[in-house]
N, C-alpha and C positions, 0 to 999 in steps of 0.2 A: 259488646258484640262477640259472638262465637260462630265458628264454622260448624253447621249442623250436619250437612250431608253433601255427598257428591254422587251424581248419577251419570254413568257412562253407557251409551248405547251405540255400538258400531264404531267406537273411536279406537283406531289402531287395532291392537290385539284383543280388545274387549268386544268380541263379536256379539255376545249376549248382554242384555241389559243388566248392569251391575250397580248396586247402590251401596255406598259406604257411609255408615253413620259414625260421626266423630264425637267422642266424649271429651269433657274438659281434661286437662293434664297432658301427659306425654303419650302419643300414639306412635308405635313403631310399625313400619311396613317392611317385611323381610321376604326373601325368596331367592332362588338361584339366579345366576346371570342369565339374561335373555328371557326372563319370565314375564316382563312387562311392568316392572315396578316404576321405572322412570316415566312410563306412559301416564301415570297418575298426575305427576307434577306438570307434565306437558299438557294434559287435559285441563288443568286449572289455569295455566297460562293462556291456553287457547280460548277458554270460555271468558277470560277477563280481557280479551281483545288482542292477543298476539297476531300480528300480520305477516310475520316472516316464516315462510315454509321451511327455509333452511335451518332456522333455529329450532324447528320441531323435527329435524332430521328427515326432511323431505325435499323434493325438488319443486313441488307445487302444492297448493293448499288441499286439493282433493286427495292427496296421498294420506291424509289422516283417517280416511274411511277404511274400514276393514277390507283388506285386499283378498280374502279367501284363504283356505287351507286345503289339505288333502281331503278332508271330510266335510267341509262346509264351503258353500259358494260365497263369492264376494258380495258385499252389501252396496247399496246405492245411496246410503245416507248415514251421517254420523251426527250424534247429538250429545251434548254435555250440559248438565245442569248443576249449578252450585247454589246451595241454600245457606243463608246467614240468619242467625237469631239477632234481630235488630230491636229488641225490646228496650235497649238503652238509647236508641236513636243515634247510634254512632254514625250511620249513614243518613244523609239528609233526605229521608223518606218517612212519611207518616204511616209506617207499616211495621208490625212486630216481626214480620218475616219477609226477607228479601230473597227472591230467586232470580238468578241470572242464567239465561239459557242461550245456547248458540247452536245452530244447525247448519250443516253444509251438505250439498247434494253432489252427485258425481259430475254434473255438468258445470260445477264451479259456483253456482248460486248459493248464497248463504243468507242467514237472518239472525238478528239478536232479539231476545225477548226479556223484558223486565217485569216480573210477576205476571207472566203469560201475556204481556202486551208488547207488540212489536215496537222496537226503538232503533235508534241509530247507534253506531259504534261510538260516536262523539258523546252520546248520552251516558254510555257506560263509563267512558274515560272521565267525564265531568263528575260522575257520581263517586268515583274512586280516587280522584286526584287529591294529593296531600293527605291520604289516609294511611299510606304505607302499604296498600294492598294492590297496587297496580301490577301489570304483567311483568314489568322489569324492576319492581321494587325490591328492597332488602328483605321483605317477608317471604320471597320465593327464591331460595338459594338452590339452583339446579346444579347438575354436575358441571364442573369447570368454573362455577361462579366464584368459589373460594380462590382458585388460581387467578381468576380475573382481577380479584381485589389486589393481590400482591404483585401481579405482573403488569397491571395497568399503570399508566402515567399518573403523576401526582394530580394533574388537572382533571383526569377522569374520575378520581376517587371522590371529588367533591359532590358528585351526584347523590351519594348515600347521605351526606350531611344535609344537602338541599332537600331531599325527600323527608328526612327526619325533621327538618326545620319547617316544613310545610310551605315552601316558597315556590313550588312548581306552578301553582295557579297564578302567582304573581309574575313568574317568568312568562307564562302563557299570555297574561294580560299585557305584559310589556311587549311581547312579540306582536300581539294584535295592534298595540299602540304604534309600534315601529312601522307595521304595514300601513296603518292609517296615515302615519306621518309621511311615508313615501308617497301614498296616494294623494295626500293633501299637497305635497310639494309638486307632484305632477300636475294636479289641478291648477295650482297657483301659476305654474309656468304656462300652461295652456291659456288660462284666463288672462295673464299678463300679455301674452302674445296677441290674443284677440282684442284686448283693450287697446294695446298699442296700435293695432291695425285700425280699430274703429276710431281712435283719436285722430288719426290722419284722414278720416273720411268725413267727419262731421262738418268742419269748416268748408271744405270744397263743395260739399253738397248744398250748403247754404248759399254759396256764391252761384252755383249752377242754377238754383231755382230762380234767382233774380234776373237771369238773362234768358230764361226759357222762351218767353213770348217774342222777344226780339229775334231769336233763332227761328221760330216758326214762320214769322213774316218773311224773313229773308229766304227761308227754305222754299216757300211757295214760288217766289220769283225765280229762284234758282232752277226749279223744276221746269218752268216754261222755257228758259233759255237753254237748258240741257237738252230738252226735247228738240228744240230747233237745231242745236248743234249736232245732235245725233242724226237727224234727217239729212243735214248738209254733208256730214261725214260719209254717210252711206252712198250718197251720189258720187262723191269724189273717189271712194274706194272702188266702186264698180267700174269707173272709167279707167283707173290705173291698172287693174288686174289683167285686162286684156293685153296690154303691152308686156307685162311681166311674164305672162304665159308663153308668148312667142320666144322671148329670150331663154326661157327654161328649156324649150324643145331643142334649141341649138346647143345649149350646154350639155344636155343629155347625150347627144350624138358624139360630141367631142370627148366626153368622159368614157363612153364605150370604146372608142378608138384607143385611148390611152390605156385602158384596162387590158385590151388584147396584147399590146406591146409589152406590158408588165408581166402578163401571164407567160408569154413566150420566153422572156429573159429568166423568169423564176424557174421554168422547166429546165432550161439549160443549167442554171445554177444547181438545181436539185440533182441532176445527172452527175455533175462533177463532185458534188458532196457525197453521193452514193459511192463513187469510185474511191473517194478519200476514206470513207468508212470501211470499205473492203480492205484497203491497204492497211489502215489502222488495225483491223482485226487480224490481218496476216502478221503484222508486227507484234501484236499481243501474243499470238500463238507461237511465233518464233521465239520471243523472249521467254515465254513459259517453258518451251522445250529446252532452251539454253539453260534456264535455271535448273531444270530437272537433270540435265546432263552434268552440270557443275555439282549438283547435290549428290549424284551417283558417284562422281569422281572422288568427292570428299569421303563418301561412305567407304569406297574401295580402298582409299589411302588409309583410312582408319583401320579397316580390316587387315590390310597388309602390315601395318605397324603392330596390330594385335598378334598376327601370325608370327612376326619376328620375335616378339616378347615371349610367346609360347615356345618357340624353338630354343631361345636362350634358356628358358626354364627347363626344357627337356634335356638339353646338353648338361646343364648343371646337375639335374637329378640323375642323369645317366652316370656321370662321374662319381656321384655319391654312391650309387648302387654298385658300381664296379669295385669301389674301395670297400664298401660294406661286404660284398661277396668275397673279396680276398680275405678280409678279416674273418668272415664266417667260415671260410674254407680252412684257414689256419687254425681257428678254434676247434673246428670239427676234427681236424687231424690230431690236435692235442688230446681231445677227448677220446678219440679212437685208440691212440697210443696208451693213454692211461687205462682204458678199458682192457686192452690186451695184457698190459702188465698185471692188472688186478686179477684177470682170469688165470694168468700163469701162476701167480702167487696162490690163488685159490686151488688150482689143480695140484700144485706141490703139497699144499696143506692137506688136501684130500688124500693124496698118495701116502704122505707121512702118517696121517690118521689111520689109514687102512693097515699100514705096517704095524703101527702101535697096537691096533686092535688084534691083529694076528698074533703079535708077540704076547699080548696079555692073555689071549686064549690058550696059547701054548703053556705059558707059566701057570695059568689057572689049572690047566690039566695036570701039570707037574705037581702043583701044590695039593691038588685033590688026592694025589696019591698018599699025602701025609695024613695026619690026624684029622678025621672028619669034623670032629667037634671044634677043634682049635681053628681049623680052616673056616668053619662056619662063622665062628666069632670074629675071626679076622675079616671075613667077607662083610659081615655086618658093620664092623668098625670102618672098613674101607668105604662102604656105601655111605655111612654117616659123614665120613671125612669129605667125600666127593660132594654130598649134598650141602655140607656146610661151606665148602669152597665155592659151589655154584651160588649159594645164597649170599656168600661174601661178595662174589662178583656182581650179583644183582644189587646188593646194598651199595657197593661202590658206584655202580651206574646211577642208582637213585640219588646218592649224595651229589654226584656230578651234575645230574639233571636239576636237582633242587638248588644247587649253587648257581647254575645258569639262570634258572627261573627267578631266583632271588635277585640276581643282578638285573634281569629284565624288568622284574616288578619294581625294583628300586628306581630304575630309569623312568619307567612309566609313572611311578609315584611323583618323581621330581617334575615330570611334565605336567601332571595334574596339579601339583602345588603351584607351579609357575602360571598355569592357566587360571587357577583359583585366585592367585594374586592379581592377575590381569583383570579378572571379572570383578574383584573387590574394588580395584581402582576405577574400572568403568562404572561400577555402581555408585561410587563416591562422586565421580564426575557427573553421572546422570542425575543424582540427587541434587547436586548444585545447580545443574542446568534446569531441572524441574522447578527448583525454588526460584531461580532467575525468571523462568517462563511464567511462574505464578505471579511473581512481583510485577513483571511486565504486563501481564493480562490485567491485573488489578489496576495498575496505573493507566493502561489504555481504556479500561472501562470508566474510570473516574474522568479521564479526558473526554470520552464519548458523552458521559452524562453532562459535563460542563458545556460541551458543544450543543447538546440537545437543549440545555437550559438557555444558552445564548440564542438558539433558534426560536425558542418560545418567546423570549423577551423581544426579539426582532419582530416576530409575528404580532405580538401585542402592540408594539410601537407602530407597526404598519397599520394595524386596525385603528389605533388611536388617531394616527395621521389621516387615515381615510375618512374617519368621522369628522375631523376638523376640516378636511378638504371639502367634504360634502356640505357642511354648514357654510363654509366660505363660498362655495359655488351657489348655494341657495341665496345667500346675501347678494352675490354678484348678479344672479338672474333677477332678483327683485329690483336692485338698483338699476340694472340694465333695462328692465321693463319701464321703470319711471323715466329713465334717460331716453329711451326710444319714443315714449309718449311725448316728452317735451321736445325731442328732436323732430318728430313728425309735425307737431304743432308749429315749431319754429320754421321748418321747411315750408309748411303750407303758407304761413304768414309771409315768409321771405319770398316765396314764389309769387304771392299776390302783390307784395310790395315792389319786387323787381320788375314784374311784368305790368305793374300799374293797373291791375284788374279791379282795384277798389276805387279807381278814379272814373270820372265821366269819360265818355268815348272820345270827345275832342281833346281833353286834357291828356288822356292816355296816349293818343296818337302823336301829339306834339312832344311829349316827354320821350316817347320811343324814338322820335326822329330828331332829337336835339343834337345828335352828332352831324346830321345833315343840314340842320338849320342853325344859323349863326346867332349868337347872343342869348341863347336859352340858358338861364342860370338854374332854374328848378322851381318846383312848387313851393308854396308857402309852408306846407306841412314838412317838407324836406329840410327847409332852411332854419326852422325854429327848434330850439332846445327848451322844452317845457318841463319844469319840475313836476313830479307825479302828483303832488298835492293839489296843484291848480290846473291839471290837464283837463279835467271835466269842464271847469269854468271857461278856460280858453277855447276848448273845442266847441262849447255851446255858443260862445260869443261870435267866433269866427264862422262856424258852420261851413257853408259852401266856399267862403273866402280861403279856406285852407287849400282849395284846388286852384286858386289863382296862380298864374305862372309869372315869376319875376324874370324880366329880361333886362338887357343892358341899356337899350334905348328904344326910341319910337320905330326906327327902321327894323329892328329885330322883331318887334311886335307886329309890324306890317307884314313882314315876310311870313311869319307864322300864321297870320290871319289869312293871307292868300293861299297858303298850304292847306288850311282847313276848308276854304271855299272850293279849291280845285278838286279836292278829294271827297267833298260832301261829308266831312267829319263832324259837323256841328259847330258850336260856338264855345269860346274860351275867353275868360277875363285875364288880361295881361297887365302887369305892374312894371312899367319901364322905370329903371333907376333914375333916369334923367328927368322925368316929369312928375313922379309921385311926390306929393307934398306932405311934409311932416305935420302931425297934429298932436298937440300936447295940452295938458291941463295947466292952468295958471299956477304960479307959485303960491298965491293966496289959498287956492283950493288945497294944494299940497300941505300947507300949514294947518288948514282945518282938518285934513284927514289924520294928522298925527294925534289929534285930540279926540278922535271918534273911536270908541271901542269896537272890536270885531273887524277892523279894517286890516286886510292882509297887505295891500299895497297896490300901486299902479301896475297894471298888467305889463306894459312895455318895459318896466324896470325889473320885473320878476322873470320875464322870458329872455333868453339869450339867443344871439345870432351873430353872424360875422359883421365887422364894422362897416363893410360896404353895404350891408342890408339893414343898417340900424334905422335909417329914415323910413324904410318900408315897414319895419316893425312898429315904429312910432305912428306911421300913417294908419296902421290897422288897429293898434291897441293903445295908442297914446292917451286916449280919453276914456279908457275903461278902467274902473276900479274894482278890485276883487275883495270881497268880504267873506266872512265865515258862514253866516246863515242868512236866510231870507229876512229875518227880523232885523239883522244888522244892515241888510241892504235897504230896507224901508227907512230905517232911521237915518242912514247915511244919505240917501236920496233926498229926504226931507231937509236935512241940514244943508245940503248943497243946492236946494231949490230945484232939483231935477235937471241940473245942467250937465251932468255926466251920465255915462252908461255904467250901471252897477250890476255886478254878477256875483252870486254866492258860489261857494265851493261845490254845491250840489247842482249848479247849472241854472238856477232861477235868475232871470234877468229883469232889471228895471231900466228901460231905455231913457235916453234924454227926452224930456217932455212928459215922462210919467207912465208910459205904457209898460205893462208887466207881462212876462211870459214864463212858463214853468210847467212842471208836471213830471211824470215818470219817463225814463229812458227805456226803449225796447231792448237795447243791448249795449254793450261796451266796446263796439267794434269800429269806432271812428278812426280817422287817420292818425290822430295823435295817440289814441289808446293803442292802436296797432303798433305804432312806432315804439311806445313805451313797453308793450308786451314783447316786441322783438328784442329790445335792450335787456329787459329782465330775463327773457328766455336765454339770450346769448350768455349773460352772466351765470345764470343757473346751469346752463349746459356745460360751460367751462368748469364750473365747480363740480358738477356731476361727473364730467370726464376725468377730473382729477381724482374724485372718489373711486371711479371705476378703475383707473390706473393703479391707485393704491390697493384696491381689492384684487386686481389682477396680479400685482406684485406680491401681495400677501399669499394669494392662491398659488402663484408660481413658486414662492418660497416653500409653501407646504408641499407642492408637487415635487419640487427638488428634494425636499426632505424625505418625501415618500419614495422617490426614485432612489435616493441614497440608502434608505432602509431596505428597499427591494434589492438594490445592488449588494448591500452587505449580506442580505439573506441569500442572494444568488451566489455570492462568493463563499458564504458559509456552507451552503449545501454540498458542494464538492468536497470541502474539508470534512464535513460531517459524514458524507458517504465514504470518503477515504478512511476516516476514523473507524466507521463501522466495519469496513473491509479489513483494516489492520487488526481491529479487535477480534473479528471472526477468525482471521488467520492466526492470531496469537492464541485464541482459544483452541483452534485446531492443533497448533503446535504443542500447546499444553497437553492436549489429549494424547497426541503422539508421544510426547515425552513420558507421560504416565504409562502408556502402553509399553514403551521401551524399558522404563524402569521396572515394570512388573515382569517383563520378559527376562531382564537381567537378573532379577531376584530369583525367578524360576531356574535360570541357568546356574546361578550361584548355589542354590540348594542342591541341584542335580550334581554339580561339580564337587560340592562338599560330600555328598553321598558317595561319589566315586572315590574320593580320597579316603574316606572311611573304609570303603570296601577294599581299596588297595592296601591300606594298613592292615586290615584283617587278614587279607591274603598273605601279606608279608609275614605276619605273625604265624599264620598256619604253615607257611614254608619253613620258617625258622624252627617251629616246633617239630615239623616232620623231619627236618634236617638233624635236629638234636636226637630225635628218636632213632634215625638211621645210623648216626655216629655211635649212639649207645649200643644199638644192635650189632654194629660192626665190631665194637670192642668185645661184646659178649660172644660174637661168633669167633673172634680170634682166640678168646680164652677157651671156649668150648672146643675149637679146632685143636688148640694146643693140648687140651686134656685128652681129646680123642687120639691125637698122635702119640701121646705118652702111653695111653692105654694100648694103642696099636703096637707101639715099640715093646711094651711089656709082654703082649701076647706073642709078638714075634720072637722075643727072647725065650719065652716058654717053648715056642715051636722050635727055636734054635737048639734049645736044650734037648728037645725031643729028637730033632733030626737036624744035624748041623748042615746037612747037604741042602736042606731047603731054605736056609737063611739068606743065601745070596739071591736065590730066585724071588723070595718074598720081598727083599729090598728092591730088587729091580722091578718087580710088579707094581710096588707102590709108586715108584718114580714114573713108570710108564703110565700109570693111571692119571697121575698129576699132569703129565705132558698131554695125555689124551684130553683132559678137561680144558687145558689152556688152548689146545689146537681146535677143539670144538667151538670155543668162544671166538677165537680168531677167524675160524671159518664162517661163523654166522655174521660177524662184522664185515668180513670181506664180501660175502654174498649181498649184504645191504648196500655196500658201496658200488658193487657191480650194477645193481638195479638202478641206483641213483644216476650213475654215469650213463646208463643205457637211456634213461628218460631224457637227460640233458642232451645226449647225442641226437635222439629222435627230434627233440624240439629244434635244435640247431639245423638239422637237415630240412625240417619243414620251413623254417625261416629262409634258408638258402633257396629252396624251391620257389617261395613267394617272391623273393627279390629277383630271381632269374626270370620269373613270369612277367614281373613289372618291367624289367629291362627289355624283354622281348616286345611287350606292348608299346613301350616308348619308341623302340626302333621302327615298329610298324606305323605308328602315328606320325613319326618324323617323315617317313616316306610319303604318306598321304599328304601331309602338309606341304611337302616339296612340290608335289604335283599341283596342289591347290594354289601355291604361290605363283607357279608359272601361269596358271589360268588367270590369276589376278593381274599379272603384268600385261597379258594379252588384252584383257578387258579394259585396263587403263589406257592402253594404246588406242583401242577402238573408240573409247569415249573422248580422247583428245582429238581424234580425227573428226568425230561428230561435232565437237564444240567449235572447231575451226570452220567447218562447213556452215553451222548455224550462224556464227558471227558474220561470215561473208554474206549469207542470205539476208541477215538483219540489216547490214549496211546498205545493200541494194534497195530493200524496201523503204528504208529511211530516206534515201535519195528520191524515190518515187513520191513519198509523202510530201517532201519539201516542194517538188514540182507541182503537185496537186494543190498544195496550200497557196502557192503563188497564183495558180489558175483560179482557185476559189475567190481569192482577194480581188482579182481583176473582175470576175463576174459579179462580185458583191458591189463594186463601184458602179458597174453598169446598171445593176438592179436599183441601186440607191438613187442614181440620177433619174431613171425612168419613174421610180416611185415618187420622187419629188414633183416631176411633171404631172403625174397622175393626181397627186395630192392637191396641186394647184387647180387642176380641172375639177377635182372633187369639191374643193373649197368654193369655187365659183358656182358649181352646180348646187351645193348645199345652201350657199348664201341666197341664190335665186329661189331655191325650193323653200327655204325658210321664210323668205319675204312673202312668197305666194301663200304659204300655209298660214303665216302670221296674219296676212291681210284677210285670207279666207276665214281664219279663226275670229279676227276682229269683226269681219262682216257678219259671221254667224252670231257672235256675241251681241253685236249692235242690233241685229234683227231679233235675237232672243230678248234683249233688253226692251226693244220697242214693243214686242209682243207681250212680255210678262209685265213690264212696268206701266206701259201705256195702253195695252190691249189693242194695238193697232198693227195692220200690215203696212209694208213699205208703200204700196200704192195708195192706201187710205191716208197715211200720214202726209203724203205729198199734197193732198187736197186740203189739209187743215191750215188754219191761220198760224203763221209763224214768222219769226224774224229771219229774213233771207240774207241779210248782210252779215257775213262772217266776222267782219271787224267789230261791228256792234255787239255781236254775240260774245266774242272773246272779251271785249272790254267789260260788258255787264257780268259775264261769268267771273271775270277776275275780281271785280268790285264785290260781287256777292260772296264769292268764296273767301275773299280777304276779310269781309265783314264776319262771315261765319267762323273763319279761322281765328279771328281776333276774339270771338266769343269763347273759343276753346271747345273742349269736349262738353257737349250739352246733354244733360239728362232730363228728358221731358217729365219723368216722374220724380224729379228731385225733391219736391216738397214731401210727398208720401215717403220716399226713401229716407229723407233726412229725419222725419219723425220716427220711422222704424229704427234706424241706426242709433239715433240719440237715446231712444227708449232702451234699446239693448245695451248701449254704453253705460247708462245709469244703472241698469240692473246688474251688469257684470262688475261694475265698480263696487256696488254694495255686496255682491257675492264674494269678491276678492277680500273685502274687509271681514266678511264672515269666516272665510277660510283662514285668514291670518289669526282671527280670534280663536278658531278651533285649533290651529297649530300651537298657539300659546298654551291652550288648555292641555293639549296632548303632551307638550314638553313638561308642563307642571306635573301631569299625571305620571309620566315616565320618571321624573325626578323623585316623586313620592314613592313609586314602586321600587326604584333603586335603593332609596333610603330604607324602606321596609325590608327589602331583601338583605341588605347589608346588616341591619340590626338583627334580624332573625338568624341569619347565617352565623354571625359572630357569637350570638348568645348560644346557639345550639352547638357550635364548634367547641366553645369553652367547656360546656357541660359534657360533651362527648369526650374531649381530651382528658378531663378530670376523671370521668368514669373509666376511660381506657387505661390511664396510669394506675388506677386502683385495682382493676380486674386483672391486669397483666401479671403481677407477682402472685396473685392467687392461683391463676391457671398454670403458671410456670414453676410455682414453688419457690419464688424468689426473682431477683433481677428487677429491671425497671424498663419503662417504655414511655414514649410521648408522641403526640401528634403536633406537627409544626406546619405553619402556612409557608408556602414557597414565596408568596408575594403579599405580606401583611397589609401593604398600602393599597392593594387592589382586591378588595373583598369580593368583587363581582366575578373575577376570573382566576383568583389564586388557586393553586393546587395544594394538595395535602401530602406531606412527606411523613412517613412512619419511621421513627427511630426506636430501636429495640436493643436491649442488653439482657439476653438470657443469662441465667446463673453461670458464673465461671467464664463469661466472655466479655469482650469489650462492646461499648455502645457503637452501633453501626446502623446503616440503612437497612430497610426490610429486604431489599434485593440481594444483600450479601449473606443472609441467613440460610440455613439448610432448608430442605424441602419441608420437613416436618415442622420446623420452627416457623417457617412462613405461614403454613396452613393454620397452626395454632394461633399465631398473631392475628391473622385475618378473622378467625372465629372470635378472638377477644374483641376486635373492632365491632363485630356484629353484636356481641353481648353489650358493649358500651352503648351502641345506638339504641338497643332495646331498653336499656336502663333509662336513657334520656327520654325516649319516646316509645313507650310500650305499644305494641300493636295487638289486635285481637288474636291473630294466629300467625305462625311462622311454619313454613314447609322447607325442610332441609333434605337434600338428595345426596347422601354419602359425603357430607361435608367433612366427616372425621376420618375419611379413608386413609389420609397420609399420616395419622397420629399413631403413636405406639399405645400399648394397652393402658399404661399409667395415665397418659394424657386423655385417652378415651374415657376413662373413669371420671376424671375431673370434668371433662366436657359434659358427660351425662349428668353429673351432680349439679352443674351449673344450669343445665336445662331444667332440672327439677326446681331450682330456686325461682326461675322465671315463670313456672307453670301457674303460680297464683294469679298472675295478670295476663299471661299469654298462653294460648293453646298451641302445642308443638306437634307437628306431624313430621316424623323423620323416616327416611328410607335408608336402611343400613344393612351392613353385613357383620357388624361388630357386636360381639357378645356383651361387652361392657355397656353398650347403649341399650341392648335388649333387656338387660337385668333391671334397668331403671324405668322401663316402660310400664304404663298403666294398662294399655290395650295393645295387643299384638295382632296385626293382620298379616296373613301369609298370601303371597301371590304365586300360583303354580301354573303349569301348563300340562294338564292331564291329557289334553289333545294338542297335537302339534299346531302351533300358531295361534292358540286361543287361550287367553289368560282367564284364570278363575281365582276367586278370593275366598279365604277362610279367616275367621277371627277368633281370638281368645282374650277374654277379660282377665287381667292379672290382679286386679284389686277389686 
């Protein structure tokens, strides 16, 4: 099967109908972000049955309809059609081409079509199940699906293996079977309850039918006497009501009088209570005011303390300012003195300089008179000497400056090196802490995973215990249903037996009255213990004799007979122990019986009773022989010449003399049978109770185990949550450590750069200093040469004119002094300026401190006034507090007096209320009697009208019994007779047939349900075995393929798939272990992002190798891979193209290079996707 085409019309950004034809091989879909590429895979998922709007990036399903753009209006319908080539019948349809269509409208209605025929979503899912092409299958890898593979829990990864194994349909069948099983269990419980209920109805209905006629006869007589009693009662009630009404009128007047007295006292009490409320309100207001005053005093005390603290601070600050002002004044005076001294020195230097300049001018004028040429040369030399001396002074200054800067830079460099050492130490510490944090985070993560594994194990155990508990509960319900059925039957039989409803009326009445009648021992049926084997035979032989009553003597029998006569209870046969004669077969017959086959024995010897009743037993059964069959009975009777009564185990009887009786029995509900059933049921119920107790204990143990597992799980959850929090905190700390480490690294780099810059500056200073020293040496040498030259010229000039020699020498000295004075003058001027600046600064500081001192003095004055006000306010508040406390004490005394007055008034009201209640009770009692009698009169008249269709006047004219004594006696007898019959159901026969028929039907239905349950259990077991087999086989194949493909994709290394619970193939998770080249073997979660993504893709390829699917759609699955791995990924896709058709949405060039067909998705118009295609092969 191949994917032929995809048609989108109005789906998301595909506003216009777009058809994409897919060719075999690798098809790549490319385009810029936001162009609508991912809408294609979402369209395929949608048409294949996706029901989650959120997974389609919407809030509701109609959001998939084109919502409009700037140039095109929104649409009201979206449709997607996907067409498959089914010529190989990959899909279970007899059609070469399968088209699945889905439409949705803006109002939310939607429809599915299969080959243009409307179908259900279930039909689409059933068609694609276990084909690997479902909406959530591994053939549709959308964005984030790769991350889901490696981020999911091991238990969630098994779904990919399950789909590859083709067991989803089995899981669906098992789910259906579980649902049917639950429904079957519910039906069984309901049927068991109904059967249990019906079982208790069958026997009572049967008994009710037998007494229905007796009930009707007595009911007719009862109606006559009830009518007579009703008429008699109406006459008596009419007469008594007149007397009661007179008494009621007097009681009404007395009640009104007592009510007036009570109202008056209550008004007085209300007035006092109102006064009490007013006083209480005044006390509350006074207390509130007192609290407010105390609160204000506390506030003022706090404010007073704060003011004192502020005053202390101001005094301290004032002293500091005075001291600072004195120090500043002294410093200012020192600066002013230094400034005056410097100005005097500068003035002297200026005067001396002016004199030197004047002397030089004079000498120059004198020298000018000499040789002009020589003087000019001397002038030039002099200028050069001065320039060199100035340069020398500048170089000296530069050398000094460089020396100072060098020292400063050296100190700065040492600081930088110290800081660099500190940063290196911090980096080493941070690296260690980061490593510790990494180790801790790893350990915490392993601990968290262990806790999560424990949680899953506990969840599995809890589920297992729940299943066992459910099975145990079902067994208990089944056993309890059987128990309740047996219990109901036992209770019914026991009720019949204990109330003697299965006895004749007379026998029943005597047995019920045996506590009042002396000498009654019991019925024959009660006194005999008959083995089950011969119970039918004995019951047949004795028949009505089982209801004979054994008494102690004749007087006891006489008393019981008189009791029957006096109450008209019928007749009863009595067996006095003193008069009943023993009857036995002869010893000769006993010897004969031993030689006759089929003889069970003499009945009196087989049946047991008390020793005192043994002669009664022999009287009844002493001449009765029990045999096995009727043939044995005939043979035995013939051999004994018909001298004894012979009875078979089936109840066929041959009497003495030869008469025979036999045939079928209508039921097995005789007295002995019922006694035997009661015994058997009691034993069975005891056994079933024991079984129920065992089941309850077993269920209780399972419940305790389940509670223990739940408790462990509950205890584990906080630990797990805490572990998650600790791990998250550790991860956060690790991230912070990494950030700190990076920050320290950046600081270290910056510090190293500053150290290098400082060293470079130091080298520059050293070089400049060396240059300056060298220049200084050169200047000294040049200056010496110039001085020599100058001396030579002077000597020449001296030779020319001796008179000028002395002047020339003095001129040179004066010029040197002038240069030195000029330099000193410049330095002095600079010092004057610096001192002036420092003096100005000191004066400004002095003014600021003086201003602050003035402000503090003003504030202190204000605070002193405020303090006086606070003292006055505190005094006022103290007076208010004393006044309020006095008023409060007066009000509390008034409240005490009012409380005593209220208590006295309450006593009066209580006494009057009691008197009123007595009058009320008397009134109510009389009123109740009158109303009751009126109601009784109305009821009786209504009964007379409705039941007998008579008025009171007409009824008085009818024939009736007028003697109330006779009426009462007859009603008592009839009601007793009806009561003895119990609840009578006139339709008992029809009801019994209906209930019995339903009982038999439900019993058969319960068996059918049990058979169906067994079949479902077998089916579920077969499904589980098939799932296990398929899963295990597919997992092994996938694990093998995974371990083979991994080194091919990674260029080495190894990997494996492991089951987290190999013993539980139905729920086990799948753990991925991987070892990329150059790394250790570890879980998938510990790999890098790219390694995780590539490993997840390897798992996809392994599944495709085990179970190839017709096509696979991948949406940027290789986004996290580097170029080399993208190339391997694309090459592997090409390998699978022979069996599988690939459609990939990608941005990666390596994938595009291997594509056979390239589709481009663009948005030439905003919000509307358009497709272009290029065939590359």
